[in-house]
N, C-alpha and C positions, 0 to 999 in steps of 0.2 A: 613024317615030315623031311624034304627036302630041298638041302642049301647049295646054289650057283653060284658064281662068280661071276660077274656082269662087270666091264670096266674097271672101275675102283669101288664096286660093292660088291655085295653077296646077295642075293633076293632068297628069304626063304617060302616055299610054297608049303604048303598046310593044306593037311586033309580032316575036316570034320571039326570039333573043336580044339586042335593039339595044339591051336596054337596060344593057347594058353601056358603051355608048356615054357614060353619064350619071355627074358626076364624083361621088364619092364622097360632094365635102359639101352637094349640091344636093337630099337629098334628104333625107326622114323615117327616119330608118334603122326601120325593122323595122312598118314602118305596117302591111303586110297584116297581121304578124300579132296585133299590136295592135287590129286595126280589128274581123279576126278572132273573138277572146275576145271582145269586145264584144261578138260579133253570133248566136255560135254557140250553137242549144241545146245544154245543156250530157249533153241522154242521147239526141243525133243526131248521134256523131260517125262518121267513115268511115276515116279513118289517125291517125296520126300520124306523124312525122319526130322523131325526141330522140338528140342528143348529147350522151356521158361526158366532160366537159371532160379528164379527166386523160389517156386512152390516146385520146382525142377516138376511141372506138369511135362509128359513129354505126350508129342502126336505122330501117328502116320498119316500122310496125305498119297492118293491112288488115283491116278486114273486112265479111263481105257483106250484113249485117242494122247498122243501126245503132247506134249502142252506146254510155255510159260512160268516159270520160280512164279508169277502174279497169281496166277491161277492155279496157284497148287496150296492158296489160305498162308503165304509165307508171309510177318510181321516183319522185319527190318529193329524194326526198332526195340522186340520184345523178345525174339526167341534169337536159336542161335539154331542152325544146321548142322546137325549128326549125320545124318546121312543123303546120298542124291542116288536118284536111278536113272539111266534113260542111254538115249544114241547118240552115238559122240561124233564132232565136227569132220567133214568132208575127210580132211587132209591126213584124220588118221583112220580111216576105213577099213587100210590094209592091212592095219594092227587084229583090228577089233572092233566090233559092233554098238559094242552095249556094250555099259558097263554100272558097277555099280561101286561105290565108296563112304567107306567111311575111315577108320581106324586102318581094317584092312583092307585090298581092294582086290575085285571080285569080277573075274573076265568068263568067260566060258567060251574055250577055242577045241579048234578038231584038228590037234598035231600029230605028230610025230616028233616022238619025245627027241632024238635027235632035232627038229625045229625047233625047242622048246628057247634055249640058251638065244639064239638070233632072232626072235621076238620080241625075247625081253631086253634084248637088245636096242630093237627101235622105239622099245618104250620109254626105258630107259632116262 
């Protein structure tokens, strides 16, 4: 686990399943999903995980070609989005191209360690 100060916050970068060692009150709940919802191009979604609150039924929908949320069989009246994956809006393309968000945020980047803090400042 790596902690990096970025502006007034501290970002925790975890590898593997180490994120389970963070105390529940020490991080922003659903940070990854919030960032993803703000950055995703709504017409470029690849997968979605949904849950029905009553029976707690979980569902994952993936598509081979990027599409809109309605084509991922999402029912806004009875389901809650738990995770989304897709391409980011063009204005965020310089930060990263694809993003997956749930409680955490997952992005894949090819960066040198010295470039990481600057990239996090641009995303924060």
